[in-house]
C-alpha positions in Angstrom: -5.4 13.7 11.8 -6.5 15.9 14.9 -7.3 19.5 13.9 -5.4 22.3 15.3 -7.2 24.5 17.5 -6.4 28.2 18.2 -4.8 28.8 21.5 -6.3 32.1 21.0 -8.1 32.8 24.8 -11.5 34.1 25.0 -11.4 37.4 26.0 -12.8 37.9 30.0 -14.9 40.5 31.0 -13.9 43.6 33.2 -13.6 43.3 36.5 -14.1 45.7 39.4 -14.9 49.2 40.7 -13.7 50.4 36.9 -16.3 47.8 36.0 -18.4 48.7 38.2 -18.6 51.7 37.6 -19.1 52.1 34.2 -22.2 49.9 34.3 -23.8 52.4 37.3 -23.1 55.4 34.5 -24.6 53.4 31.3 -27.5 52.3 32.9 -27.4 48.3 32.6 -28.2 46.8 35.7 -31.5 44.8 35.3 -34.0 45.9 36.9 -34.6 43.9 40.6 -31.0 43.3 41.1 -29.3 44.9 44.2 -27.2 47.1 42.5 -30.2 49.1 40.8 -31.9 49.6 43.8 -28.5 51.3 45.0 -29.0 53.6 41.8 -32.4 54.6 42.8 -32.3 55.5 46.3 -29.0 57.5 45.3 -30.9 59.5 43.2 -34.0 59.6 45.3 -31.5 60.8 48.2 -29.7 63.2 45.9 -33.3 65.7 44.4 -34.2 65.4 48.8 -31.1 66.4 50.9 -29.4 68.2 47.9 -32.3 71.0 48.8 -31.5 71.5 52.3 -27.9 71.8 51.8 -27.1 73.6 48.3 -29.2 77.2 47.4 -30.5 77.0 44.1 -31.4 80.7 44.3 -35.0 80.4 44.0 -37.3 82.7 45.6 -40.7 83.1 46.0 -42.1 85.5 42.8 -43.7 88.6 43.6 -47.2 88.3 43.8 -48.3 89.5 39.4 -50.2 92.4 40.0 -50.1 95.8 42.0 -50.4 95.9 45.5 -52.0 98.5 45.8 -55.4 99.6 44.2 -54.9 101.9 40.6 -57.3 104.6 39.5 -58.5 104.4 36.2 -60.4 107.1 34.3 -61.4 108.6 31.4 -59.9 111.2 29.5 -62.4 113.1 27.8 -62.0 109.8 24.3 -58.4 110.8 24.9 -57.0 107.6 26.4 -57.2 107.4 30.5 -55.4 109.2 33.2 -54.1 106.1 36.0 -53.5 107.3 39.0 -50.8 104.6 40.9 -49.3 104.1 44.5 -45.7 105.9 44.4 -44.9 102.1 46.3 -45.9 100.4 43.1 -44.1 101.8 40.9 -40.3 100.5 41.2 -38.6 103.7 39.9 -34.5 104.8 40.8 -33.4 108.3 42.4 -31.9 109.9 39.2 -33.8 107.6 36.7 -34.1 108.8 32.6 -36.7 109.6 31.0 -36.8 106.1 29.1 -36.4 103.8 32.4 -39.2 106.1 34.2 -41.4 105.5 31.2 -40.4 101.2 31.0 -41.8 101.6 34.6 -45.3 103.2 34.8 -46.3 100.9 31.7 -44.6 97.8 34.1 -46.8 99.4 36.8 -50.0 100.1 34.9 -50.1 97.0 32.3 -52.2 95.2 34.7 -55.3 96.9 33.9 -54.5 99.1 30.5 -52.8 95.9 28.4 -49.3 95.4 27.1 -50.5 97.8 24.1 -50.2 101.1 25.8 -48.7 104.1 25.1 -47.6 106.5 28.1 -47.9 110.7 27.0 -47.4 112.3 29.6 -46.8 111.7 33.5 -46.8 113.9 37.0 -46.3 112.9 40.6 -49.0 114.0 42.6 -50.0 113.9 46.7 -53.5 111.9 46.8 -55.3 113.3 49.9 -54.3 111.1 52.2 -50.8 112.3 51.9 -49.6 109.2 49.6 -47.3 109.8 46.5 -48.7 108.5 43.2 -48.4 108.5 39.7 -51.1 110.2 37.3 -50.0 108.7 33.7 -52.3 109.6 31.2 -52.3 107.2 28.3 -54.1 105.6 25.5 -53.8 102.1 23.0 
């Protein structure tokens, strides 16, 4: 007596572009195969070629400190008087008092540290004719 055999066909593997794309997407090709080399080459081409054609918005950063010397003198034990050139302070015309204070703190931070409080400020002309900010501050 002969045993009955099942006539169920074995599932066939997918083939064609869909299968190739799926294998590329899931990175299933073994190392050293032609498809693996193609994937690596495409990645390297993307890395080295796209910056020439695609603007990532990267801009060189401005130097961290002021561009001109800052004068710091003691204020008889009440803090310091800091003189910084006006070109080193980014203040828009018509800025509010709060915005001016914030810009001045940012400008004098490299020499006073970040825990500084501004008491008052004034604009002055230096002996060479340049406009500067004189800032009275304390810790």
